[in-house]
N, C-alpha and C positions, 0 to 999 in steps of 0.2 A: 333706680334711685340709690344714691350714695350720700351718706350723711357723716360729717365729722364733728365730734364734740372735743373742744380743747379745754383742758383743766390741768395746769401745771402746778408744781410745788408740793404742798403738804399732803400727807396721808389722809387726814380728815377731810380735806377739800375734795380729793380725788374720789374717796369713798362716797361722800355726799352727792357729788355730781353724777355718780353712776346711776342714780335714780332716773335720769333722763332717758336712759336706754330702755328701761322697762316700758315707759310711756311711748317712746318712739316705736318700739316693736309692735305695740298694740295698734298704732296708727298705720305703720308701714311694715307689715309682716314679712315682706320679701326684700326689704331694703338691705343694703350693706351698711352696717353701723360700725364706725371706727372711733377709737378713743386716743387722743394725743395727750400723753402724760409723762412725768418724769419716771425714769426707769425704776428707781428705788421704791416707788409707790405701787408698782404692778402687783405685788402679792395680795393686796386687799381687794383687787378686782379680778384676780386670776380665777378662771372657771366660770365667770359670769356668763350665763347662757344667752344674754341679750346683746353681747358685744362680739363682733366678728373679728376685728383686727386691732392691734395696738401699734401706735407710732410713738417712739420714745424721744422725748426732749432730753438730749444727752448733756453731760457736763461741758462738752466742747461747744455745743450750741449756746449754752448759758454764758460762756466766757469769751467766745469768739464771734465777732460779727460775720466773718466769712462762713463759719460753720452754721450760724443761724440762717444766713441767706441760702445756703445749700439745702437746709431742711425745708425752708419755705418753698424753694423751687421743686423739691421732691413732692411736697404736698400738692403743688399746682398740677403736677403731672397726673395725679390721681383723679382729677376732674370731679370733684364733689359738687353735688347739686345744692346741698345745704351745709353751711358751717355755723355751728353754735359755739361762740367763744365765751365760756364761763369765766375764764381767767381774766380776760380784759386788761392786759398790761401791754407794754410796748412790744414785747417779743411776739405775743399772740396777735396783736394788731397787724404786725408785719406778715405773719403767716397767713392770716385771713385776707389781707389786702392782695397777696400774691395768688390766692386761690382763684379759680375761675367760677366760683359758686355764684349762682343767680340769687341766692337768698343767704344773706349774712346777718347774724343776730348776735347782739351782745348787750351789756349794760350801758346805760347812758353815761358818757363822760364827754365834756365839752370839746376836748382835744382829739377825740377819736371818732366822732359821729360820722365823718366822711368815709370811714372804712366800712360802714355797715348800712344795710337797708333798714334795719329795725334796731332802735336804741331804747332799751327798756329801763325805765326808772325803778330803782329798788324801793320797796316799801320800807318804812322806818319803824313800823310797829305792826303787831298782829295779835289777835285774840286766839288764833289757832294753836293747838298743842304741838303741831309739827315743827314750829320754830321758823324764824325768818330765813335761815339758810335754805330750808326746803322751799318755803313760799316763794322766795325770789328766784330760785332756780326754775321752778315750775312756770313762772311768768315768761321765761325765755321760750317756752313752747307755744305761747299764745299766737304769735304771728303765723304759725303753720297749722293753726286750727286745733291744737290739742289743749283742751280744758280739763285738767285733772286736779283734784283738791289735795290728794295725799298719796305719796309713795314712800315707803320706808327703805333706807339703804340696807342691803343684804350682803353678807359674805358667804361664799359657797365653798364649804369644805367637802372633800371627798370622804367616803366611808372609810377608806384606808387611812386618811389623815386623822380622822377622829379616833380610830382604833389605835393608831400609833401613839397618839397623845395620851390615851388611857394607859397603854402599856408602859410608856415612859414614866408617868406619875406613879404607877404601882411599883415599878422597878426602883423608884426612889423612896419607897416605903411610905407613900402617901395613901391614907385611908379615904377612899372616895365615898364612904358612908358617913363621914364626918364633914362638918363645914370646911370649905376651902375658899379662901379669899385672895384675889390678886390685888395688890396695893400699888397704885401708881404713885410711887414715892417722890418722883421728880417730874417736873414739867419740861417742855421743850427748851426753856430758857430760864434764867434766874428770876426774871420778872413774871414767870408763870408757875413758879414753884412755891408751894406753901412752906412757911418757915420750918426748918428741921425740928426744933423742939415741939412745935405744934403738931406736926405730922406724927411724931413719936407718941404724943398723947392720944391721937386718934387711934393709932395701932394698939396702944394699951387698952383703950376702951373696947375695941373690937374683940380682943382676946378675953378681957374680963367678962364681957356679955355673952360670948359665944363659945369660948374655949376652942375656937377654930384654928385651922392650919393657915399660915400666912406665907404667901409668895410675894417677892418684891419684883416689880417690873422696872428694869433699867437696862441700858445698853452697856457694853464693856467699858467704854470711856467714862461712864458715870459710876463705876464701882466704888471709888473712894467716897463720893457723896452719899451713895446708898449705905455704905458701911457707917458713915457718920450718923445717919438717922438710926440705924440699927443700934449703935452704941448708946443712943439717948433713950431707948426703950427700957422698960423695967425688966427685972430678971425673969419674971414669969413670962412676959411677952417674948423674950429672946428664945425661950424654950419652944415656942410655937412658930418661930420664924424659920423657914427653910431657905436660907439666904442664897445658896448657890444653885438653886433649881430654876432654870429658865431655858427657853428654847434657843437653839443656835441660829434660827432664821425667823423671819416674820411669820411664815406659814406655821412653823413649829409653835411659836407663841400663840397663834390663833387656835391651834389644835389643843394646847394646854388650857387656854382661856375657856374653851368650849365646856370643859369639865368643872369650872369654878362655879360657886354659888353666886358670887358677885364680884364686880370690879369696883374698887373704892379708891379715891385719891384725886390728884390734880386733873382738872378737865383738860382734855386733849385727845390725841389719837387713840390711846388705849380705851378711853371711855366710848368714843365713837365706834370703835371696832367691836367692843362688847355689846353695844346696843344692836349692831348689825348681826350679831350672833345670838340675839335674844337672851343675853345674860343681864341680870339686874345690875344697875349702876348707881353709885352715889358720887357725884362730882363736886369738887371744890374749885370754884372759879377764881381766877386772878382778879384783883380789884379793878384792873383796867380793861378787862374783856367784857364785851356786851353779851350778857347772859341771854337776852331775848333772841339773839341770832342763832345760838348754838345749843340751847336747851331743847334738843329735838325729842319730840314725843314724850314730854314730861308726864309722869303718872306715878302711881305707888311703886312701880318697879324701877323707874328711872327718876331719881331724885337729885336735885342740885341745890347748892347754897352759894350765895354771893354776899359780899360785905354790904352791898346796897340793900339787900333784903332786910338787914338788921339796923343799919345806920344810914338811912337815905339822906339824912341831913348833911352828910359829908360830900354829897354829889350835887354840884350846881352847874355841871356841864357834862357832855357825853363822856362815857367811861374811857374811851380811847385817849382822851385828853389827859388822863392821869397816869399814863405809862411811866413817866419819869418819877412819879411819886409812889410807885407800886410797893417799894420796900417799906415805906412809912405806913402805908395803908394796910399792908399785910399784918403789921404789928397790932393793928386795931381789930383784926379779924381773928379773934381768939377762939379756941375750940368750944369754950363754954357757951358761946352764942348759939351754936347749932347742935350740941351734943344730944339734946333731947330728940331732935329730928333724926340724928344718926341712930339712936337707940330704937326708935320706932321702925326704922328701915331694917335694922338687924333682927328685930323681933319677927319681921315678915318673912 
């Protein structure tokens, strides 16, 4: 038995879809389970004990039709028995169509149903704490007889990585006996980034309530934006911010995050990775993102806030319809709306 799961693009998506492998391994303990992903997302699923092989969707395949066709043909040669296409876009439609699989599963879309044997309609709401992103992915397993209610994404760090992360932080004079917070100061785009002055106030609150040490999570090309937020923080907060301490790679970031008390900030990859490491999280959602889909395993340790929680009257249509209005809506999402909730989280 050979099974391929396809999930391209973002880190959060790839990490979340990795839950399928744990369920598949329980059903098919001797099967070959492969994962087709974008190469840059590999670190979040590296060392996953349920995945046998990785196939990388390269930049060439993303930009070149001939390279995509070559990739599809290479997948065909592997003779998969089952293909589960979680990504469900044109590129993965093609790859699945070229496969020789006798069972092809994906989400229902009117234009791609002919490529699949099973087209699963996504649920639009759920009362489960696992979140819609998990619920809908688990539905993709129903056609092959796997009925499982909950699986949590997990990141697998080695003991050596954990030890190196600790040594790195101690070398940078961080006291691991004192509170240490990773702050997701920037989202993956401007329309997923909490306004800079508001984020600075959040950081000021964290320092005031905990006297904790603050790390900024950002990538090199975002340094100027991160510095802009740093400059908006008050003088006391600046003394607690260790601005230039960050991992040189994604695995290094994960090893550092493992030693943090919590990750706080813009909802996105860092929040999802922290949850997969069993680190507490406080996520601030963009006004146009559907919280119900991504507030995975919400509880006292994983808290989230969304403008809709406080001003539901602003929403007369689905959240994604407000993407172009995100900037204006963000201005209404002031820190005072949820500072009490943040303080309760910090006290825990």
